[in-house]
C-alpha positions in Angstrom: 41.4 -75.1 10.1 45.2 -75.0 10.2 46.0 -77.6 7.6 44.7 -78.2 4.0 43.9 -81.9 4.8 41.5 -80.7 7.6 39.7 -78.3 5.3 39.5 -80.9 2.5 38.0 -83.6 4.7 35.4 -81.2 6.0 34.4 -80.3 2.4 34.0 -84.1 1.8 32.1 -84.8 5.0 28.3 -85.3 4.8 27.0 -83.8 8.1 23.8 -85.8 7.9 25.4 -89.2 7.5 28.7 -88.6 9.3 30.6 -90.2 6.3 32.7 -88.7 3.6 31.1 -88.4 0.2 31.7 -91.0 -2.5 35.2 -90.6 -3.8 35.7 -91.7 -7.4 38.7 -94.1 -7.6 39.8 -93.0 -4.1 40.3 -89.4 -5.4 39.8 -88.0 -1.9 42.6 -90.2 -0.6 45.0 -88.9 -3.2 43.8 -85.3 -2.6 44.6 -85.7 1.1 48.1 -87.0 0.6 48.6 -84.2 -2.1 47.6 -81.7 0.6 50.6 -82.9 2.7 53.0 -81.8 -0.1 51.2 -78.5 -0.6 51.1 -77.6 3.1 54.9 -78.1 3.2 55.3 -76.0 0.1 53.1 -73.2 1.5 55.2 -73.3 4.7 58.4 -72.9 2.8 59.7 -76.3 3.7 59.6 -77.7 0.2 59.9 -76.4 -3.4 59.0 -77.7 -6.8 61.8 -77.4 -9.4 61.5 -76.9 -13.2 61.4 -80.7 -13.7 58.4 -81.1 -11.3 60.7 -82.6 -8.6 60.2 -82.0 -4.9 63.2 -80.2 -3.4 63.7 -79.8 0.3 64.2 -76.2 1.2 64.9 -76.4 4.9 64.7 -78.9 7.7 62.2 -77.3 10.0 59.4 -78.0 12.4 55.8 -77.5 11.2 54.2 -78.1 14.6 52.5 -81.3 13.3 54.2 -84.6 14.0 52.7 -86.4 11.0 53.6 -83.6 8.6 57.2 -83.4 10.1 57.6 -87.1 9.4 56.7 -86.6 5.7 59.1 -83.7 5.5 61.9 -85.8 7.0 61.1 -88.5 4.5 61.5 -86.1 1.5 64.7 -84.6 2.9 66.2 -88.1 3.5 65.5 -89.3 -0.1 68.6 -90.3 -2.0 67.6 -88.1 -4.9 64.8 -85.6 -5.7 61.5 -87.3 -6.5 58.5 -86.0 -8.4 55.3 -84.9 -6.8 53.6 -87.9 -8.3 56.1 -90.2 -6.7 55.3 -88.9 -3.2 51.5 -88.8 -3.8 51.5 -92.4 -5.0 53.9 -93.6 -2.3 52.0 -92.0 0.6 48.6 -93.1 -0.8 49.8 -96.7 -0.8 51.4 -96.4 2.7 48.5 -94.7 4.3 45.4 -96.5 3.1 43.6 -95.1 6.1 44.5 -91.5 5.4 40.9 -90.4 5.8 40.7 -92.0 9.3 44.0 -90.3 10.3 42.6 -86.8 9.3 39.2 -87.5 10.8 40.7 -88.6 14.1 42.9 -85.5 14.2 39.7 -83.4 14.0 38.2 -85.5 16.8 41.2 -84.8 18.9 40.8 -81.1 18.2 37.1 -81.3 19.2 35.8 -80.4 15.8 34.3 -83.8 15.2 32.6 -86.4 17.4 33.1 -90.1 16.5 30.2 -92.5 16.9 30.6 -96.3 16.7 27.8 -98.0 14.9 27.1 -101.5 13.5 25.8 -102.3 10.0 23.0 -105.0 10.3 24.0 -105.2 13.9 27.2 -107.1 13.0 29.8 -105.0 11.2 31.4 -102.1 13.1 31.7 -98.7 11.4 32.6 -95.2 12.5 30.7 -92.0 11.7 31.9 -88.5 12.4 29.6 -85.7 13.2 30.4 -82.0 13.6 30.3 -80.5 17.1 29.7 -77.1 15.4 28.3 -77.2 11.9 29.2 -73.5 11.4 32.8 -74.6 11.0 32.0 -76.6 7.8 29.7 -73.9 6.5 32.4 -71.2 6.9 34.9 -73.3 4.8 32.3 -73.9 2.1 31.4 -70.2 2.0 35.0 -69.2 1.8 35.6 -71.6 -1.2 32.5 -70.4 -3.0 33.4 -66.7 -2.5 37.0 -67.3 -3.7 35.8 -69.2 -6.9 32.7 -67.2 -7.9 33.8 -63.7 -6.7 37.6 -63.8 -6.3 37.2 -62.9 -2.6 39.9 -64.2 -0.2 41.8 -65.9 -3.0 45.3 -66.3 -1.5 47.9 -69.0 -2.1 46.4 -71.3 0.6 42.8 -71.0 -0.7 44.1 -71.6 -4.3 45.7 -74.8 -3.1 42.5 -75.9 -1.3 40.4 -75.2 -4.4 42.8 -77.2 -6.6 42.7 -80.1 -4.2 38.9 -79.9 -4.1 38.8 -80.3 -7.8 41.3 -83.1 -7.9 39.2 -84.9 -5.2 36.0 -84.6 -7.3 34.3 -82.5 -4.6 33.2 -79.6 -6.8 29.6 -80.8 -7.0 29.4 -80.9 -3.2 30.2 -77.2 -3.0 28.5 -75.7 -6.0 24.9 -75.8 -7.2 24.2 -77.5 -10.6 23.7 -74.2 -12.3 27.0 -72.9 -11.0 29.2 -75.9 -11.8 30.2 -75.0 -15.4 31.4 -71.5 -14.4 33.0 -72.8 -11.2 35.1 -75.5 -13.0 36.3 -72.9 -15.5 37.4 -70.5 -12.7 39.0 -73.3 -10.7 41.1 -74.3 -13.7 42.2 -70.7 -14.1 43.1 -70.5 -10.4 45.2 -73.7 -10.5 47.1 -72.7 -13.7 47.3 -69.0 -13.2 49.7 -66.6 -11.6 47.3 -65.3 -9.0 49.4 -66.5 -6.0 52.9 -66.1 -7.4 54.8 -68.2 -9.9 56.4 -70.7 -7.5 53.3 -71.5 -5.5 51.2 -71.6 -8.6 53.5 -74.1 -10.2 53.4 -76.3 -7.0 49.6 -76.2 -6.9 49.3 -77.2 -10.5 52.0 -79.9 -10.3 50.5 -81.5 -7.2 47.0 -81.3 -8.6 48.2 -83.0 -11.8 50.0 -85.7 -9.9 47.0 -86.3 -7.7 44.6 -86.6 -10.7 47.0 -88.8 -12.7 47.6 -91.1 -9.8 43.9 -91.5 -9.3 43.2 -92.3 -13.0 46.0 -94.9 -13.1 45.0 -96.4 -9.8 48.2 -95.4 -8.1 
């Protein structure tokens, strides 16, 4: 997938039920809005300064209208704001962030949306993969990066950090792997494996996402 939010929602999607896995205190929603910041950092559009404030680097075009709108919002701010400010603001504004990302994958042909009714009365949407190998590949890449250090670049480090903040570790790793996986994920988020600037951004956005989740926004 091209964007972190797409990968993250696929990690969260249960292919049997067509629903995203249970998200403790909306952790997945915070992870998804945090992914918007990290995608902009990875593309060089934004930076995180020494005070954990989000600084606009350049006014560019990411090729994604929704992401471009978020970039314009940051650049238009009267003063630099923290990562937590933007995570909290966007979470409150886009309460349907999961649906936005899921529909994006429907538009790309990765998912198929099915309308169903609970008890024959209440409408609900379920999303099923058109090709389950897409999800399996993402899961395998995350597992290889965490457990073996294979393919661990800045983007993968960002996805792994968001996965942890979204409480999806248990969905990717087996029970006997989880202790080791959590230890390695922490090292990835806090380390210098992907360069100081990006590493700081990953850790800052992860911390902002987790703190916002705990405090309920």
